[in-house]
TORZA-45737 format. One record per residue (C-alpha): residue in three letters; x, y, z. Coordinates in steps of 0.05 Angstrom, whole numbers, plus 5000, padded with zeros to 4 digits. Layout:
ALAXYZ;...
***
This chain:
UNK941188531711;UNK946889021699;UNK943889381640;UNK936989391607;UNK936488941546;UNK930889011496;UNK924488651517;UNK921988121468;UNK915588301430;UNK912788021366;UNK906988111318;UNK901787551321;UNK895187591281;UNK896388331268;UNK897488521342;UNK903888661381;UNK904688131436;UNK909587841486;UNK910287161518;UNK909687051593;UNK916386691589;UNK919787321561;UNK916387751614;UNK918887291668;UNK926087301641;UNK926088041631;UNK923588201702;UNK927987651730;UNK921987271759;UNK920486531761;UNK915786351704;UNK911385961752;UNK910286601792;UNK908186981730;UNK903486421709;UNK900086441778;UNK899287201772;UNK895987121704;UNK891386571729;UNK889187021787;UNK887787591738;UNK883887151689;UNK879586881745;UNK876487571754;UNK876387831682;UNK870087911639;UNK869887461579;UNK871488001529;UNK878088151564;UNK880787431564;UNK883487531493;UNK889087941525;UNK891787291558;UNK891786741503;UNK894186071529;UNK899685761487;UNK905285251490;UNK912685411488;UNK918484931475;UNK924984971513;UNK931384561517;UNK931583961562;UNK937084061616;UNK938483321614;UNK939583331539;UNK933382941520;UNK927483141477;UNK925483881482;UNK920384041537;UNK913684341522;UNK910484761576;UNK904485231585;UNK905185971574;UNK900986591556;UNK901487071499;UNK899887771525;UNK897388381486;UNK899689081507;UNK893589131552;UNK894888441581;UNK901988611596;UNK900189291626;UNK895088971673;UNK899988421694;UNK905588921705;UNK901389331753;UNK903188811804;UNK910688901794;UNK913389411843;UNK919989731861;UNK924790221828;UNK927789701781;UNK920889461761;UNK918990181741;UNK924890221693;UNK923289531664;UNK915989711653;UNK917890331613;UNK922689921572;UNK917189441555;UNK912289991537;UNK917590321491;UNK918389641457;UNK910989581445;UNK910790301418;UNK916490171369;UNK913589521343;UNK906689841335;UNK909890421296;UNK913089911249;UNK906489551243;UNK902890181223;UNK907990301167;UNK907689571142;UNK900889311163;UNK899988561166;UNK894388301120;UNK888188171161;UNK885987451169;UNK879387341132;UNK873787021171;UNK867186781142;UNK862587321115;UNK855687501142;UNK852487101085;UNK856786491102;UNK855086571175;UNK847786531156;UNK848985901114;UNK852685581172;UNK847085741221;UNK842085431171;UNK846484811166;UNK846784751242;UNK839284821250;UNK837984301197;UNK842783801226;UNK840083901297;UNK832983781272;UNK834983141234;UNK838782821292;UNK834383101348;UNK840283431380;UNK840884101415;UNK843984611367;UNK849084821420;UNK852084131417;UNK853684221344;UNK856484911356;UNK860984641410;UNK863584141361;UNK865184701313;UNK868885081367;UNK872984481384;UNK874684301313;UNK876785001290;UNK879385231358;UNK875285861359;UNK871086181414;UNK865086301367;UNK863086061297;UNK863686771268;UNK871286711275;UNK871986101231;UNK876686261174;UNK873786381104;UNK878385841075;UNK875085331124;UNK867885501105;UNK866584921058;UNK869984441106;UNK865684721163;UNK859184611124;UNK861283891110;UNK863283791182;UNK856584021207;UNK853183541160;UNK857282921180;UNK859983031251;UNK858582501304;UNK854482891354;UNK855982421410;UNK863282641414;UNK865783341396;UNK870983281340;UNK877583651338;UNK882683761285;UNK887283181267;UNK894283251296;UNK899483561251;UNK905383561300;UNK909582921288;UNK909882831363;UNK902182801366;UNK901382271311;UNK899081561329;UNK904781141357;UNK908481771381;UNK904381931442;UNK905581591509;UNK898481711532;UNK892081381508;UNK886781881484;UNK880581911527;UNK873782011495;UNK867782241535;UNK860682371514;UNK857683071508;UNK853282891567;UNK859282811612;UNK862283471586;UNK855683831599;UNK855283561670;UNK862483781683;UNK860584461655;UNK854684511703;UNK858984261761;UNK863984821752;UNK858385331746;UNK855285101811;UNK861485081853;UNK865585641823;UNK859886151815;UNK852786001837;UNK854285711906;UNK861186001918;UNK859086501971;UNK854786002007;UNK860485492009;UNK865386022036;UNK860386212090;UNK859385482108;UNK866885372115;UNK867485992159;UNK861885742203;UNK865285062209;UNK871785422229;UNK868185822282;UNK865185182309;UNK872184872311;UNK870384322262;UNK876483922239;UNK873083832173;UNK873084572155;UNK880184572126;UNK878983892093;UNK872884172056;UNK876784782035;UNK882684362011;UNK878183881973;UNK874884441934;UNK881284791917;UNK884884131898;UNK879884061841;UNK882884691809;UNK876184931783;UNK879385501744;UNK883885021704;UNK877984541694;UNK873785131667;UNK879385321618;UNK879884601594;UNK872484551584;UNK872385201544;UNK877784931497;UNK873184351481;UNK867384801466;UNK863984761534;UNK865085461562;UNK861685551629;UNK860286271611;UNK856186051551;UNK850985741597;UNK844386131599;UNK844286011675;UNK851186331682;UNK849186951641;UNK842987031684;UNK847086951748;UNK852287451722;UNK846987981706;UNK843587881773;UNK850187931810;UNK852088571775;UNK845288871788;UNK845788701863;UNK852689031867;UNK850089671833;UNK843889711878;
***
């Protein structure tokens, strides 16, 4: 890069952000390498920090001239970019970091002068009504209330029911009253490419029981028994077992981190499990002791 161009930043939901694809292009790095760095960062972040790395989809031209290609990317806040850029070293990287920080500062200054209207979510009174509706439906169909909440998360693509938009409140009440508890419901596709007859893949429907078992599986093998499994593999290596590397490969080929992210998008976040919360508190207490 002969001279520094302006980094690409934009305002999304009232916050200044940048895309991982723009970061990769600006720092002259392969986007795959930037994605891997973000995945490693997310794997060790507390839940309240994950909002700084929002997964999204970007569309780019097809080199062969066919239909545009959609690929995974992340939308980073200032804090997310700063944390990611810590791993970029070298004299050129230093200059690029400052250019990005300046871009964030300029955009935030503009935002302060012309603030974006805040997105209105449901009020505390509406939250109470929604909780009452969930409790009533759970009692009527003899289902666990968390199953209904997960359906809400999946339908409105939110991490918690308090973030449902005010304009969707009436629809949410009706949804709770009528949703098929056996299969979490999501929004109907609005992209023409996603409409029936356009997709090349058949949709797969699974029961909530299967989703809950997958959720527990990830918790066991990514968190609860992780240290024990690592110790076992090390012991097998010391014993010269040919199965040590096979076991290591089999666990990592599952891509537990990606599976956990996919489950969370469908309303089955591993970190919502009571057992995970207990394990997390106990682990933190042991580290502080």
